LOPA-506884 format. One line per field, with one value per residue (C-alpha): residue number from 1; residue in one letter; y, z, x. Coordinates in pm, 1 decimal. Example, Ala and Ser with C-alpha at 12.3 -4.5 7.8 and 13.67 -1.06 7.14 Angstrom:
REM residues 2
seq	1,2
type	a,s
v	-450.0,-106.0
w	780.0,714.0
u	1230.0,1367.0
END
This chain:
REM residues 88
seq	1,2,3,4,5,6,7,8,9,10,11,12,13,14,15,16,17,18,19,20,21,22,23,24,25,26,27,28,29,30,31,32,33,34,35,36,37,38,39,40,41,42,43,44,45,46,47,48,49,50,51,52,53,54,55,56,57,58,59,60,61,62,63,64,65,66,67,68,69,70,71,72,73,74,75,76,77,78,79,80,81,82,83,84,85,86,87,88
type	m,i,i,v,l,q,d,c,r,t,g,n,y,l,d,e,m,g,g,w,t,s,c,v,q,h,a,r,d,f,k,s,s,a,e,a,m,n,a,r,c,r,l,q,v,a,e,a,t,l,i,f,r,f,e,r,e,g,y,s,i,r,v,p,l,e,p,l,k,g,q,a,m,p,g,p,v,r,v,p,a,f,a,e,g,p,r,c
v	8317.9,8239.7,8467.0,8439.8,8683.7,8672.6,8818.6,9057.0,9005.8,8635.6,8539.5,8299.6,8276.8,8250.2,7881.6,7714.5,7690.7,8049.9,7905.0,8010.6,7827.6,7916.3,7650.6,7887.0,7560.0,7538.1,7864.7,7987.9,8061.6,8404.7,8439.9,8860.0,9066.5,9248.5,8870.3,8897.6,9264.2,9167.8,8841.7,9085.8,9343.9,9107.4,8883.4,9206.7,9148.8,9491.0,9432.2,9230.2,9158.8,9036.6,8756.8,8737.0,8393.9,8303.7,7963.6,7838.7,8167.5,8139.2,8476.6,8639.9,9002.3,9140.3,9398.7,9543.8,9678.1,9994.0,9925.2,9881.1,10215.0,10284.7,10097.4,10252.6,10059.5,10076.9,10224.8,10089.1,9814.6,9503.9,9284.4,9011.5,8950.3,8657.8,8498.6,8291.7,8042.3,7675.6,7462.3,7158.2
w	7032.6,7092.1,7252.6,7236.0,7288.6,7025.1,7051.6,6719.9,6751.6,6734.1,6578.6,6919.0,7077.1,7480.9,7559.0,7892.9,8067.6,8039.8,7740.1,7373.0,7061.1,6692.5,6665.2,6719.5,6796.7,7111.0,7217.7,7549.7,7528.0,7766.1,7886.3,7831.5,7666.3,8005.1,8120.1,7811.6,7858.8,8195.8,8074.9,7804.7,8114.9,8361.5,8071.8,7948.3,7601.2,7419.5,7076.8,7112.5,6912.7,7046.4,6813.7,6862.4,6656.1,6551.6,6430.6,6366.2,6128.2,5977.1,6058.6,6312.2,6418.9,6488.7,6709.7,6756.7,7095.7,7167.0,7308.1,7692.4,7876.8,7855.4,7509.3,7215.6,6872.5,6586.6,6291.3,6213.9,6331.1,6134.7,6135.0,5888.6,5694.5,5862.9,5854.0,6210.8,6209.6,6086.7,6107.8,6333.7
u	4274.2,4643.8,4844.2,5214.5,5543.0,5784.2,6165.0,6214.2,6619.8,6605.1,6212.0,6238.4,5911.0,5857.5,5782.2,5612.6,5937.8,6051.1,6277.6,6266.2,6183.2,6146.3,5822.4,5539.1,5314.6,5529.3,5508.9,5331.5,4977.0,4899.0,4588.8,4586.5,4798.7,4872.2,5057.7,5267.6,5381.5,5491.6,5677.9,5816.9,5929.9,6046.5,6261.9,6415.8,6307.3,6435.7,6268.8,5926.2,5615.5,5286.5,5116.8,4696.9,4690.0,4328.9,4397.5,4021.4,4000.8,4348.0,4486.4,4729.9,4758.3,5122.2,5157.4,5536.1,5605.9,5739.1,6138.7,6177.5,6223.5,6595.1,6666.8,6680.5,6611.2,6824.1,6634.2,6265.0,6111.9,6116.5,5802.4,5770.4,5452.7,5238.6,5597.9,5543.6,5860.6,5847.8,5555.5,5605.3
END
């Protein structure tokens, strides 16, 4: 299982260097969801999704996160159906 953090506003994924990438294969693989949540708070990503990727099994579980405290979300959460960006 691979755990990645996606910024819902841009569709990009957090990478190993602390930047953002549009390619899910270059996204940082967090050791735990708690580690991903801490990174999200540290980086102040207002709208985020945790993605649990099960590559061998061929599926992903997307978990939209509540907005950070003090940051309202404009309307419903946008969650694309299994779309994870371009394959690299």
